[in-house]
C-alpha positions as CSV (number, residue, x, y, z in Angstrom):
1,X,97.7,79.8,115.0
2,X,99.4,79.4,111.6
3,X,102.4,81.5,110.7
4,X,105.4,81.1,108.5
5,X,108.7,79.9,109.8
6,X,111.5,82.2,108.6
7,X,113.7,80.6,105.9
8,X,117.0,81.6,107.5
9,X,117.3,78.2,109.3
10,X,116.5,76.3,106.1
11,X,119.1,78.1,104.0
12,X,121.8,77.8,106.7
13,X,121.1,74.1,107.2
14,X,121.2,73.5,103.4
15,X,124.5,75.3,103.2
16,X,126.0,73.3,106.1
17,X,125.0,70.1,104.4
18,X,126.6,71.0,101.1
19,X,129.4,68.8,99.7
20,X,131.5,71.8,98.9
21,X,133.0,74.9,100.5
22,X,130.3,77.5,100.9
23,X,130.6,81.1,101.9
24,X,127.8,82.1,104.3
25,X,126.2,85.5,103.5
26,X,122.9,84.5,105.1
27,X,122.6,85.9,108.6
28,X,123.7,89.2,110.1
29,X,126.1,88.1,112.7
30,X,129.2,90.4,112.6
31,X,132.6,88.7,112.3
32,X,134.7,91.5,113.8
33,X,136.0,91.9,117.3
34,X,133.7,93.2,120.1
35,X,135.1,96.1,122.2
36,X,138.0,95.2,124.4
37,X,136.2,96.5,127.5
38,X,133.3,94.1,126.8
39,X,135.7,91.1,126.9
40,X,137.3,92.4,130.0
41,X,134.0,92.9,131.6
42,X,132.9,89.3,131.0
43,X,136.2,88.0,132.4
44,X,135.9,90.0,135.6
45,X,132.3,89.0,136.0
46,X,133.4,85.4,136.6
47,X,134.8,86.5,140.0
48,X,131.9,88.5,141.4
49,X,130.0,87.6,144.5
50,X,127.3,84.9,144.2
51,X,124.6,87.5,144.6
52,X,125.6,89.0,141.3
53,X,124.6,85.7,139.6
54,X,121.0,86.0,140.6
55,X,118.1,87.8,139.0
56,X,118.7,91.4,137.9
57,X,115.8,93.9,137.9
58,X,113.3,92.6,135.3
59,X,113.6,95.7,133.1
60,X,117.4,95.7,133.2
61,X,120.3,96.8,135.4
62,X,119.5,100.3,136.6
63,X,123.0,101.5,135.7
64,X,122.6,100.3,132.2
65,X,119.2,101.8,131.8
66,X,120.5,105.2,133.1
67,X,123.5,105.0,130.7
68,X,121.2,104.4,127.7
69,X,118.8,107.1,128.9
70,X,121.6,109.7,129.2
71,X,122.9,108.9,125.7
72,X,119.4,109.0,124.2
73,X,118.2,112.1,126.1
74,X,115.2,110.4,127.8
75,X,114.1,109.5,131.3
76,X,115.4,106.1,132.5
77,X,111.9,104.9,133.4
78,X,111.1,104.8,129.6
79,X,114.0,102.3,129.0
80,X,113.4,98.6,129.1
81,X,116.4,96.3,128.5
82,X,115.3,93.4,126.4
83,X,116.5,90.2,124.9
84,X,117.8,91.8,121.7
85,X,115.9,94.4,119.6
86,X,113.6,91.5,118.5
87,X,111.9,91.4,121.8
88,X,111.7,95.2,122.0
89,X,109.9,95.2,118.7
90,X,107.6,92.4,119.9
91,X,106.7,94.4,123.1
92,X,106.0,97.5,121.0
93,X,103.9,95.7,118.5
94,X,101.9,94.0,121.3
95,X,101.4,97.2,123.2
96,X,100.2,99.0,120.1
97,X,97.6,96.3,119.4
98,X,96.4,96.1,123.0
99,X,95.2,99.7,122.8
100,X,92.1,98.7,120.8
101,X,92.9,101.5,118.3
102,X,92.8,99.3,115.3
103,X,94.3,96.0,114.1
104,X,96.5,97.0,111.1
105,X,100.2,97.4,111.0
106,X,102.0,99.1,108.1
107,X,105.3,97.6,107.0
108,X,107.6,98.5,104.1
109,X,108.1,96.1,101.2
110,X,110.7,94.8,101.1
111,X,110.8,94.1,104.9
112,X,112.8,92.2,107.4
113,X,110.8,89.0,107.7
114,X,110.6,88.8,111.5
115,X,108.4,91.9,111.5
116,X,105.5,90.3,109.6
117,X,106.1,87.1,111.4
118,X,105.6,88.7,114.8
119,X,102.7,90.7,113.5
120,X,101.0,87.6,112.2
121,X,101.6,85.8,115.5
122,X,100.0,88.7,117.4
123,X,97.0,88.7,115.1
124,X,97.6,91.9,113.1
125,X,96.3,92.6,109.7
126,X,99.5,93.3,107.8
127,X,99.6,96.0,105.0
128,X,102.8,96.1,102.9
129,X,103.7,99.5,101.5
130,X,106.2,99.5,98.6
131,X,109.4,101.5,99.1
132,X,110.8,104.1,96.6
133,X,112.9,102.9,93.7
134,X,116.1,103.7,95.6
135,X,115.0,101.7,98.6
136,X,114.0,104.7,100.6
137,X,110.8,105.3,102.4
138,X,107.9,106.4,100.2
139,X,106.2,108.8,102.6
140,X,103.3,109.6,100.3
141,X,102.5,105.9,99.9
142,X,102.7,105.4,103.7
143,X,100.2,108.3,104.2
144,X,97.9,106.9,101.6
145,X,98.0,103.4,103.2
146,X,97.3,104.7,106.8
147,X,93.7,104.6,108.0
148,X,91.6,104.7,111.2
149,X,92.4,101.0,111.6
150,X,96.1,101.5,111.6
151,X,97.4,100.5,115.1
152,X,101.1,100.5,114.3
153,X,103.6,101.7,111.7
154,X,107.1,100.0,111.8
155,X,110.1,101.5,110.1
156,X,113.7,100.3,110.1
157,X,116.6,102.7,109.3
158,X,119.3,102.0,108.3
159,X,117.3,99.3,106.5
160,X,117.5,95.6,106.3
161,X,117.5,94.4,103.5
162,X,118.0,97.5,101.3
163,X,120.6,99.5,103.2
164,X,118.5,102.6,102.8
165,X,118.8,105.4,105.4
166,X,115.8,107.6,106.1
167,X,116.5,111.3,106.5
168,X,115.1,113.7,109.0
169,X,112.2,114.7,106.8
170,X,111.0,111.1,106.2
171,X,111.3,110.2,109.9
172,X,109.5,113.4,111.0
173,X,106.7,112.6,108.5
174,X,106.3,109.1,110.1
175,X,106.1,110.6,113.6
176,X,103.5,113.0,112.4
177,X,101.6,110.3,110.6
178,X,101.5,108.1,113.8
179,X,100.2,111.0,115.9
180,X,97.6,112.0,113.2
181,X,96.2,108.5,113.0
182,X,96.6,107.5,116.7
183,X,99.0,104.7,115.6
184,X,102.2,103.7,117.4
185,X,105.4,104.4,115.4
186,X,108.0,101.7,116.0
187,X,111.4,102.8,114.8
188,X,113.9,100.0,114.7
189,X,117.3,101.6,114.7
190,X,119.5,98.6,115.4
191,X,122.0,99.6,112.6
192,X,122.3,103.2,113.6
193,X,126.1,102.9,114.0
194,X,126.4,101.8,110.4
195,X,125.2,104.9,108.6
196,X,127.5,105.7,105.6
197,X,125.4,108.5,104.3
198,X,125.5,110.9,107.3
199,X,121.7,111.4,106.9
200,X,120.5,109.0,109.6
201,X,117.9,110.5,112.0
202,X,116.6,108.9,115.1
203,X,112.8,109.1,115.7
204,X,113.8,110.3,119.2
205,X,114.8,113.6,117.6
206,X,111.2,114.3,116.7
207,X,108.7,115.1,119.3
208,X,105.8,112.6,119.2
209,X,103.3,111.0,121.6
210,X,103.3,107.6,120.1
211,X,106.9,106.7,119.2
212,X,108.8,103.7,120.4
213,X,112.5,103.4,119.5
214,X,114.1,100.0,119.6
215,X,117.8,99.2,119.4
216,X,120.4,96.6,120.4
217,X,124.1,96.2,121.1
218,X,124.1,93.0,119.0
219,X,125.3,94.7,115.8
220,X,127.1,97.8,117.1
221,X,129.3,95.8,119.5
222,X,129.4,92.6,117.4
223,X,127.8,90.5,120.1
224,X,124.6,89.0,118.7
225,X,124.9,86.1,121.2
226,X,124.7,88.3,124.3
227,X,121.1,89.3,123.6
228,X,121.1,92.8,125.0
229,X,118.7,95.2,123.4
230,X,116.3,97.9,124.6
231,X,113.1,99.7,123.9
232,X,112.4,103.4,124.7
233,X,108.6,103.6,125.2
234,X,106.4,106.6,125.7
235,X,105.1,106.8,129.3
236,X,101.7,105.6,128.4
237,X,103.0,102.3,126.9
238,X,106.0,101.7,129.2
239,X,104.3,100.0,132.1
240,X,102.4,97.5,129.9
241,X,105.6,96.7,128.0
242,X,107.5,96.2,131.3
243,X,104.8,93.8,132.6
244,X,104.7,91.8,129.3
245,X,108.5,91.6,129.4
246,X,108.5,90.2,132.9
247,X,105.8,87.6,132.2
248,X,107.5,86.4,129.0
249,X,111.2,86.5,130.1
250,X,111.2,87.2,133.9
251,X,114.4,89.1,133.1
252,X,117.5,89.3,131.0
253,X,121.0,88.0,131.7
254,X,123.0,90.0,134.2
255,X,126.5,89.2,133.1
256,X,125.9,90.3,129.5
257,X,124.2,93.5,130.6
258,X,127.1,94.3,132.9
259,X,129.6,93.7,130.1
260,X,127.7,95.9,127.7
261,X,127.6,98.7,130.4
262,X,131.3,98.6,130.8
263,X,131.8,98.7,127.0
264,X,129.5,101.6,126.7
265,X,131.5,103.6,129.2
266,X,134.9,102.7,128.0
267,X,134.7,102.4,124.2
268,X,135.5,105.4,122.1
269,X,134.1,106.4,118.7
270,X,137.2,104.9,116.9
271,X,135.9,101.4,117.5
272,X,132.7,102.1,115.6
273,X,134.5,104.0,112.8
274,X,136.8,101.0,112.3
275,X,133.7,98.8,111.8
276,X,132.3,101.3,109.3
277,X,135.5,101.4,107.4
278,X,135.7,97.7,107.2
279,X,132.1,97.5,105.9
280,X,132.7,100.3,103.4
281,X,135.6,98.4,101.9
282,X,133.5,95.2,101.7
283,X,130.5,96.9,100.2
284,X,132.7,98.6,97.5
285,X,134.4,95.3,96.5
286,X,131.1,93.4,96.6
287,X,129.2,95.8,94.4
288,X,132.1,96.1,92.0
289,X,131.8,92.3,91.5
290,X,128.0,92.6,91.1
291,X,128.7,95.2,88.4
292,X,130.9,92.7,86.6
293,X,128.2,90.1,86.9
294,X,125.7,92.5,85.3
295,X,123.5,92.5,88.5
296,X,121.1,95.2,89.6
297,X,121.3,96.2,93.2
298,X,120.3,98.9,95.7
299,X,123.4,100.8,96.7
300,X,123.5,100.5,100.5
301,X,123.6,103.7,102.5
302,X,123.9,101.9,105.8
303,X,123.8,98.5,107.6
304,X,125.7,95.6,106.0
305,X,123.4,94.1,103.4
306,X,123.2,94.2,99.6
307,X,119.9,93.6,97.9
308,X,120.5,92.5,94.4
309,X,119.0,90.7,91.4
310,X,120.5,88.9,88.4
311,X,118.8,88.8,85.0
312,X,117.0,85.5,84.3
313,X,117.7,84.3,87.8
314,X,114.7,84.9,90.1
315,X,115.5,85.0,93.9
316,X,113.6,81.8,94.7
317,X,114.6,79.3,97.3
318,X,115.4,76.9,94.5
319,X,117.8,79.3,92.9
320,X,119.4,80.1,96.3
321,X,120.0,76.4,96.7
322,X,121.6,76.4,93.2
323,X,123.9,79.2,94.2
324,X,125.0,77.1,97.2
325,X,125.6,74.0,95.1
326,X,127.0,75.6,92.0
327,X,128.7,78.8,93.2
328,X,129.5,78.0,96.8
329,X,127.7,81.2,98.0
330,X,124.7,81.1,100.5
331,X,122.3,84.1,100.6
332,X,118.6,84.7,101.3
333,X,115.8,84.5,98.7
334,X,114.1,87.8,98.0
335,X,110.6,86.5,98.6
336,X,111.6,86.1,102.3
337,X,111.5,89.9,102.4
338,X,108.1,90.5,100.9
339,X,107.1,90.5,97.3
340,X,110.6,90.9,95.8
341,X,110.9,87.4,94.5
342,X,113.3,88.6,91.8
343,X,115.9,89.6,94.4
344,X,118.4,88.0,96.8
345,X,120.0,89.4,99.9
346,X,123.7,89.2,100.9
347,X,125.0,89.8,104.4
348,X,128.6,91.1,104.2
349,X,129.6,89.9,107.7
350,X,132.4,87.6,106.8
351,X,136.1,88.2,105.9
352,X,135.3,86.1,102.8
353,X,132.8,88.6,101.3
354,X,135.2,89.6,98.5
355,X,135.8,86.0,97.6
356,X,132.1,85.4,97.5
357,X,131.7,88.4,95.2
358,X,134.3,86.9,92.8
359,X,132.5,83.6,92.8
360,X,129.3,85.3,91.9
361,X,130.9,87.3,89.1
362,X,132.4,84.1,87.7
363,X,129.1,82.2,88.0
364,X,127.0,84.8,86.3
């Protein structure tokens, strides 16, 4: 099967090979500290009995699943702990397609490129639906695009790459649309802790028969390398997702799940607010520099990305390589995220984000 390899690795390798200092604004790996309780949990795990180094339950430690379920207001049997939100999205997309209720998936444009990559790998027919001018969800356009062949609808809020946050009305409309068309709504909420607008609404807040919510601790706890995510599936999709997870992965890693569980229980809201404060400062400084450079950008309401374009400087891979060589800033080309080849995406997960912004202002 032919499918495109994401460009992230190419850009990162190109930046690493550069002959000058380059500030990496490519990937979304947080640079701030994980919760103290998580570090403590990992240290203590080194001294547990040998039995605790063996396979955990395939769908995740029972205590972790129960903790997630209690926080999300669902039954623990609906929760599957996965290798990051990426696997949870894959399980949901595969389950939606296996129902023989169509072969189409609706994705927003712009879109995080791993969604269409997974869809193509699974054999979906992908339909891209343009977002509103402010980056928000165009509910009317989504309704118009949906058909009897629509097997899945995938939304992501707060959004990567635009930073848009979908409000309660938009999310409810997508839940209703999925139910009306017998499609599975997949709501990727991995950036839910980074809502600066106060408008974020989880799809779990809306009653629906075909909703899967995916999430991860990778971003919220700054531990992308621990690979602890989860999916919350409706009962009629949970068993198939659990089986596929077992066949593909056998299980996840027990030490990282145990450390995340401890962090969930012992980390207060001040940890997450400190991360949001840090990002607010970075976003403000970065967008001020973009203003100075005469750039157009989508003002982020959440997550930690800025989607921008510079007049006369299309967001092609060639121009991204020019920014590496001539400005010392690495970012992602816009055509990675759909049809937005005039744009580039910056990930503000480095203490050098403000310095990168100054470099861009000087360059343009």
